[in-house]
N, C-alpha and C positions, 0 to 999 in steps of 0.2 A: 467340466460337467456336460459340455455340449455333445460330446461323442456318446455319452450315456443315453441322452434323450433323442438323438438323431435317428429317425426311422430308416435312413439310408445306410446306417452303420450295420454291417453283418451281425446277426443275432449273437453269435459266439463272442465276437469282439465286444459288443455292447454289454453283454452279461458280465464279462470279465472286468470291463471298465467300471460299470456301476457297482459291482461287488467290491472292487478295490476301494472305491470312494466311500462306500458305506462302512467298510471295515475300519476306516481311519477314525471313526467315532467323533469327527469334528463338525458334522452337519446335523442340524436340528430343525424342527418344525417344518416349514414349507420346503426348505432345501432338501431335507431327508425324504419328505413326501415325494418330491420331484425325482429323486434317485430311485426310490422304490417303484414308482410308476414306470420310470424308464426301464428298469430291469424287468418289471412285469411285462411291459410291451415287447421287450426283446425276447422274453421267454415265449410269449404268444407267437412271435414271428418264427421261433424255432420249433413250435408245435407243442410246447409244454404248457398246456392250459392250467393244469393243477398247480404247478409252480407259480404261474402268473397270478392265480387267484390268491395264493398265500401272500405274494408281494402286495397285491392290492388291499388285502385285509390289513397288513401292517401299515400301509400308507393311510388307510382310513382311521386306524387306531391313533395315528399321530396327528392327523388333521381330520377331525370327525366330519366336518361338512365338505369333504373333498368330493367334488363332482367328478374329477378325473378318475379317482379310484373306483367310484361306483360305476361309472360309464364303462370303463375298460374291463372291470370285473364282469359286468353284464355281457360284454362281447365274448369273453372267455367262457362264460356259462352257456351262452347260446351255442358256441362251438361244441360244448359237451352235452347239448340237448337238455340243459337244466333251465327250462323256459320259465318256470314259476319263480325261481330264485332270480333269474335275469330280470323278469318283469318287476319284481319288488325293488331291485336296484334302480331300474329305469323310471319307475313311478317317483322315486325320490329325486332322480336327476331332473325330470321335467318340473317337479315342484320347486326345486332350487334354481333351475335355469329354464324358465318357461319359453324363452324366445330362442333357445338353441335348437336348431332344426335337427341336428344329428341325434339328439336325445329322443325326439319324437319318432324319427325314422327307425332307430334301433328298437324302440318300444313296439312299433308295428311288427317288426320281425319276431319279437318274443311272443306277441299275441297270435301271430300266424302259426308259430310253432305250437301254440296251445289250441290250435284249430278254431280260433275265434277270428275269422277273417273279416267279419263285419266290423269289429272293434279295430282290427289291424288297418282297415281302409281309413277309418276315422283318424288314426294316428298318422298314417302316411299322408293324408290330406293336410293335416296340421303342419307336418314337416314341409310339404310343398308350398304352403302359404308363406312359410318363412324362407324357403330356399327353392324357388320354382325352377331352377336349372339343374337340379340334382337328378341326373339320368338314372342312377341306381334306384332311387326312391320311386321314380315313375315306373321302372321295371317291377319293383316289389309290389306296388299298388296294382299294377296290371295283372300280375300273377294272382293276387288275392281275388280280383274280379273273376279271373278264369276259374279259380277254385270254386267260387260261388255259382259258376255256370253262366255268368254274364260275359259271353265271348266278345260281344261288340264293344262294351266299355273297356274290357281288358285290352283289346287290340288298339283302341284309341290311346291308352296310356303307353303301350309298347311302341306305337308309332312315335310318340313324343320322346320316349327314351332314345330311340334310334336317331331321331332328328338332332337331339342334343349330343349324342355320342354315337357316331356311325360305326364304332367298333364295339358296341354293346352286344357281345356274343349271346349272352343269356336272353336278351330281349328278342333277338332274331329266333332263337330256339323256341321260346315260348309262343311267339307269334306264329311260327311255323306249325307248331302243334295245334294252336287254335284254328288256323286256317285249314289244316288237315281235317279237324273235327267238323268244320263248317262245310266240308266237301269241296274245297278249293285246292286241289293237289298241285297245280302249277305254281300258285303263290307260295304254298308250303315249301315246295322244292327250292324256290328262289331263296327263301329264308334260310333253309338248311344249308344251302350252298354258301350263302353269305356268312353263316356261323362257322362253317368249316374253313373258309378263307382266313378267318381270325384264329380259329382253334382247330387246326387240322387233325390233331390226334384224338379228338373226342369221339370215342367209339359209339356212344349213345346216339349222337347226331348222325353218324354214319348209318346206324341202324334205322333211324327215322327216315333218312333219305332213301334207303333201300326199300323200306316199306311203301313209300310213295311210288317209287318206280315199279313196284310189283302190284300196285293198285290196291294196297291194303288201306283200311280206314282205322 
């Protein structure tokens, strides 16, 4: 069963292994839930969000209070821009596991997708109370502050994300855009250069950099 649930197993291999074990018909309850979630996760890694949601639905039908099925289904729904459905799943996740930081962080992502960045910041803040070293959540909260027009607070969060993870390319990109908007082109350029050192093929960042060099705001 380990190969089915191992996130390092190639998606095609994991789907085949999980499907083979499920087809045996000898696994029940939590064991079958595990296999279905493992196959759903592999489908997500392979880009099949709809197939993943079907597996998570099956897993929840077997173990109704499955936090894993709801959480992963929410992630798949976020990828499909199904933010309301994702939020419904994540509301149940945080109700069942209120001290699990990842549930609150994902809930913030769903709320931001629904253009409610005030509520998203509250969710991200709760996640950071529980897991203060999560650079991705610092980035997410910083972006929500930027969306709301609070560039200074957004930059503070992005600074922390970069301190925790110096290879946080998205944090450099968003901080560069904020600094460009603040009229600080030299700092923006440094951030875009840092992002391109990590993500050299990002054409959007190449465009932002060119805009700074040309003096655009």
